[in-house]
C-alpha positions as CSV (number, residue, x, y, z in Angstrom):
1,X,-64.0,-36.3,84.2
2,X,-64.8,-32.6,84.1
3,X,-67.9,-30.7,84.5
4,X,-70.9,-31.4,82.3
5,X,-70.9,-29.3,79.1
6,X,-72.5,-29.3,75.7
7,X,-70.8,-30.6,72.6
8,X,-72.3,-29.2,69.3
9,X,-71.5,-27.3,66.1
10,X,-72.4,-23.9,67.4
11,X,-69.6,-21.3,67.2
12,X,-67.7,-20.9,70.4
13,X,-66.9,-17.7,72.2
14,X,-64.0,-18.3,74.6
15,X,-63.5,-16.0,77.5
16,X,-62.0,-15.8,80.9
17,X,-62.9,-14.3,84.3
18,X,-66.6,-14.4,83.4
19,X,-65.9,-11.4,81.1
20,X,-67.8,-11.0,77.8
21,X,-65.8,-8.0,76.5
22,X,-64.9,-10.0,73.4
23,X,-68.5,-9.9,72.2
24,X,-67.8,-6.5,70.7
25,X,-65.6,-8.0,68.0
26,X,-68.6,-9.7,66.5
27,X,-70.2,-6.3,65.6
28,X,-73.6,-8.0,65.4
29,X,-76.5,-9.1,67.6
30,X,-75.8,-12.1,69.7
31,X,-77.9,-15.1,70.6
32,X,-75.9,-16.5,73.5
33,X,-76.0,-20.0,75.1
34,X,-73.6,-20.3,77.9
35,X,-71.3,-23.4,77.9
36,X,-73.4,-25.3,80.5
37,X,-76.8,-24.8,78.9
38,X,-78.5,-27.4,76.7
39,X,-81.4,-26.5,74.5
40,X,-83.4,-28.5,71.9
41,X,-83.1,-27.5,68.3
42,X,-86.8,-26.7,68.2
43,X,-86.5,-24.3,71.2
44,X,-83.4,-22.7,69.8
45,X,-85.2,-22.1,66.5
46,X,-88.3,-20.7,68.2
47,X,-86.1,-18.4,70.4
48,X,-84.1,-17.2,67.4
49,X,-87.3,-16.4,65.4
50,X,-88.7,-14.4,68.3
51,X,-85.6,-12.4,68.5
52,X,-85.8,-11.7,64.7
53,X,-89.3,-10.3,65.1
54,X,-88.2,-7.7,67.6
55,X,-84.4,-7.4,67.2
56,X,-83.9,-4.1,69.1
57,X,-84.9,-5.7,72.5
58,X,-83.3,-8.2,74.9
59,X,-85.1,-11.4,75.5
60,X,-84.3,-14.4,77.7
61,X,-85.4,-18.0,78.3
62,X,-85.6,-19.3,81.8
63,X,-83.3,-21.9,83.2
64,X,-83.2,-23.3,86.7
65,X,-80.6,-22.7,89.4
66,X,-80.5,-25.7,91.6
67,X,-80.5,-24.1,95.0
68,X,-81.7,-25.9,98.1
69,X,-85.2,-24.4,98.3
70,X,-88.7,-25.9,98.4
71,X,-89.6,-24.2,95.1
72,X,-88.0,-23.8,91.7
73,X,-85.4,-21.0,91.5
74,X,-84.9,-19.4,88.1
75,X,-81.9,-17.4,86.9
76,X,-83.7,-14.1,86.4
77,X,-84.8,-11.6,89.0
78,X,-87.2,-8.7,89.6
79,X,-86.3,-5.7,91.6
80,X,-88.7,-5.0,94.5
81,X,-87.6,-1.8,96.3
82,X,-84.7,-2.9,98.5
83,X,-84.3,-6.5,97.4
84,X,-84.2,-8.7,94.3
85,X,-86.6,-11.7,94.0
86,X,-86.2,-14.6,91.7
87,X,-88.8,-14.7,89.0
88,X,-91.8,-17.0,89.3
89,X,-93.5,-18.7,86.4
90,X,-96.3,-16.2,86.4
91,X,-93.8,-13.3,85.8
92,X,-93.8,-12.4,82.1
93,X,-90.7,-10.1,82.4
94,X,-87.6,-9.5,84.5
95,X,-85.4,-6.7,85.5
96,X,-82.1,-8.6,86.1
97,X,-81.1,-11.6,84.0
98,X,-78.5,-14.3,83.5
99,X,-76.8,-14.9,80.2
100,X,-77.6,-18.6,80.0
101,X,-79.9,-18.2,77.1
102,X,-80.2,-14.6,75.9
103,X,-80.6,-12.5,72.8
104,X,-78.5,-9.3,73.0
105,X,-78.8,-6.6,70.4
106,X,-75.5,-5.2,69.2
107,X,-76.6,-1.6,69.9
108,X,-77.0,-2.5,73.6
109,X,-73.6,-4.3,73.8
110,X,-72.0,-1.2,72.3
111,X,-73.9,1.2,74.6
112,X,-72.8,-0.9,77.7
113,X,-69.2,-0.9,76.6
114,X,-69.3,2.9,75.9
115,X,-70.8,3.6,79.4
116,X,-68.5,4.8,82.2
117,X,-66.9,1.5,83.2
118,X,-66.5,2.5,86.8
119,X,-70.2,3.4,87.2
120,X,-72.2,1.0,85.0
121,X,-72.1,-1.9,87.4
122,X,-73.3,0.0,90.5
123,X,-76.6,-1.0,92.0
124,X,-77.6,2.2,93.9
125,X,-79.2,0.1,96.6
126,X,-76.0,-1.7,97.5
127,X,-73.0,0.0,96.0
128,X,-71.3,3.2,97.0
129,X,-68.9,5.2,94.8
130,X,-66.0,3.0,95.6
131,X,-67.6,-0.1,94.0
132,X,-65.9,-0.9,90.7
133,X,-66.4,-3.9,88.5
134,X,-65.3,-3.1,85.0
135,X,-66.0,-6.6,83.6
136,X,-68.8,-7.4,81.2
137,X,-70.8,-10.0,83.0
138,X,-74.4,-10.9,83.2
139,X,-74.6,-9.1,86.6
140,X,-72.8,-5.9,85.5
141,X,-74.7,-5.8,82.2
142,X,-78.2,-6.4,83.7
143,X,-77.4,-3.9,86.5
144,X,-76.4,-1.3,84.0
145,X,-79.4,-2.0,81.8
146,X,-81.9,-1.7,84.7
147,X,-80.4,1.1,86.8
148,X,-78.5,3.2,84.3
149,X,-79.7,2.6,80.8
150,X,-83.3,2.2,82.1
151,X,-84.3,-0.1,79.4
152,X,-87.7,-1.8,79.2
153,X,-88.4,-4.9,81.2
154,X,-87.1,-8.0,79.5
155,X,-89.5,-10.6,78.3
156,X,-89.1,-14.2,79.5
157,X,-90.0,-17.0,77.0
158,X,-91.4,-19.5,79.5
159,X,-92.3,-22.0,76.7
160,X,-88.6,-22.4,75.9
161,X,-86.8,-24.4,78.5
162,X,-83.0,-24.6,78.3
163,X,-81.4,-27.0,80.8
164,X,-78.7,-25.8,83.1
165,X,-76.3,-28.7,83.3
166,X,-74.2,-27.6,86.3
167,X,-76.1,-27.6,89.5
C-alpha cells in the first residue's frame, strides 16, 4: 500500500533527503508541485498564468497541514518578532513558505545556490554561528529569502486550493 500520491503526466523531479539542489539543472523558472499535492487543472492553469504576469517574484498557493488544532493550519507562516505564526485566510502574504505549490523564479534559485551555504539557512532568532544546513529545502530557502536576501513578502493565492494528501 504506500502513501497517497498523485499520478499524472507532469514532469517529475526526483530528489532525496528533502534537497532541491537539482533544480539548478533546469536553468529556468520552476512551478513546483510536491509529490503529495493534488490540484485541479483549472487551478494549476490559473496559478501558472499569475506567475507569468509577474515572473520575477515568488508566489504560493495555500495547502493545509493537518495538525490537531481547533482551527485550520496552513503551510505558510509570518514572522512576528520572536516567533512564527501560521498564516490565516485574511493574510494576503507570507514571510516563510512551504514548497507544496510554489512558483520559483530561476534568478532566485541561482541567488540562493550562490549564497554562502553555511549562513543562508540561519534564522537569526534561533540559530547561532554553529548552525549549518547546506541543503536546499523549503525551510532553508524561505529562511534565506526572508532573513538574508530580504525579498518582498510572498503573495498567497487563496482562491487556488491544492490538496495535501498526506496528513
